[in-house]
C-alpha positions as a printed Julia matrix, in Angstrom:
111×3 Matrix{Float64}:
 66.1   -155.82  29.38
 66.12  -153.76  26.15
 64.77  -149.8   26.82
 61.88  -150.38  24.7
 60.27  -153.52  26.67
 61.2   -151.58  29.81
 59.15  -148.52  28.52
 56.47  -150.79  27.62
 56.4   -152.3   30.91
 56.2   -148.98  32.68
 53.87  -147.46  30.45
 51.29  -150.73  30.98
 51.27  -150.78  34.55
 50.67  -146.79  34.55
 47.42  -147.71  32.73
 44.61  -146.89  35.59
 41.51  -149.05  36.58
 39.17  -148.35  34.04
 41.0   -147.73  31.15
 42.29  -149.33  28.33
 45.2   -148.7   25.92
 45.86  -150.16  22.49
 48.53  -152.53  21.11
 49.64  -149.64  18.9
 49.57  -146.72  21.36
 51.81  -148.48  24.03
 53.9   -148.95  20.95
 53.79  -145.56  19.96
 54.3   -143.96  23.49
 57.26  -146.0   24.0
 58.89  -144.64  21.12
 58.18  -147.15  18.42
 54.67  -146.51  16.61
 55.0   -149.96  14.46
 55.56  -151.94  17.08
 52.23  -153.33  18.09
 53.21  -156.96  17.73
 56.26  -156.46  20.21
 54.0   -155.29  22.57
 52.23  -158.06  22.45
 55.0   -160.19  22.14
 56.09  -158.73  25.57
 52.75  -158.87  27.19
 52.53  -163.08  26.94
 56.04  -163.43  27.54
 56.37  -160.63  31.06
 53.03  -160.09  32.18
 53.24  -162.13  35.41
 56.78  -161.49  36.09
 55.97  -158.13  36.23
 52.68  -158.55  37.61
 51.08  -156.38  34.43
 47.31  -155.42  33.86
 47.64  -157.22  30.43
 43.77  -157.23  30.36
 43.71  -153.24  29.83
 45.35  -153.86  26.24
 43.03  -154.08  23.48
 43.42  -153.97  19.41
 43.03  -150.49  17.19
 39.54  -151.57  17.31
 39.35  -151.87  21.06
 38.41  -155.48  20.56
 39.46  -158.35  22.83
 42.31  -159.92  20.59
 42.64  -163.03  22.91
 41.28  -166.25  20.57
 41.2   -168.56  23.51
 37.31  -168.61  24.72
 38.76  -169.12  28.52
 41.29  -165.77  27.9
 38.63  -163.95  25.99
 36.49  -164.65  28.88
 38.99  -163.57  31.23
 39.91  -160.15  30.24
 36.17  -159.33  29.48
 35.96  -160.23  33.45
 38.73  -158.35  34.48
 37.19  -155.58  32.75
 34.2   -155.79  33.94
 35.54  -155.73  37.15
 37.34  -152.36  36.97
 33.85  -150.79  35.15
 34.54  -151.35  31.76
 31.98  -152.25  29.21
 32.58  -154.92  26.74
 29.98  -155.45  23.58
 30.48  -158.5   21.72
 34.2   -158.2   23.03
 34.58  -154.36  22.07
 35.46  -151.73  24.42
 34.17  -148.06  23.71
 37.38  -146.7   22.92
 36.11  -142.98  22.83
 34.93  -143.63  26.41
 37.7   -145.81  28.27
 40.93  -144.62  26.22
 43.63  -144.16  28.47
 45.72  -141.27  27.49
 48.57  -140.46  29.41
 49.61  -136.72  30.28
 52.85  -137.59  29.55
 53.81  -140.24  27.76
 57.52  -139.88  27.41
 58.19  -139.08  31.19
 56.51  -142.78  31.12
 58.66  -144.73  28.5
 61.41  -143.24  29.77
 64.73  -143.27  27.68
 63.42  -146.01  24.98
 65.76  -145.39  22.33
């Protein structure tokens, strides 16, 4: 597994219930601030294998980015079950964004 991929997995696993991070925020914390699309790929391909809380990752506007209506509803329901309010598929990042105290420690050696 590539170091960046491992760092992304660790960071996503560390997002606490009731909080969210953006794809770009995860990428930056993993040492690659321009790799938000890679975070999407990792979530899509590895969420099940690594039991990732995929529903806690949203786009830069706080929006649920899943186009499929069933997937979108699943993410909204999962967030709601953790106390995260969504309005029209959007999360208030000012209220629910997770800012890890030590992103470098979460990421590990991602270089």
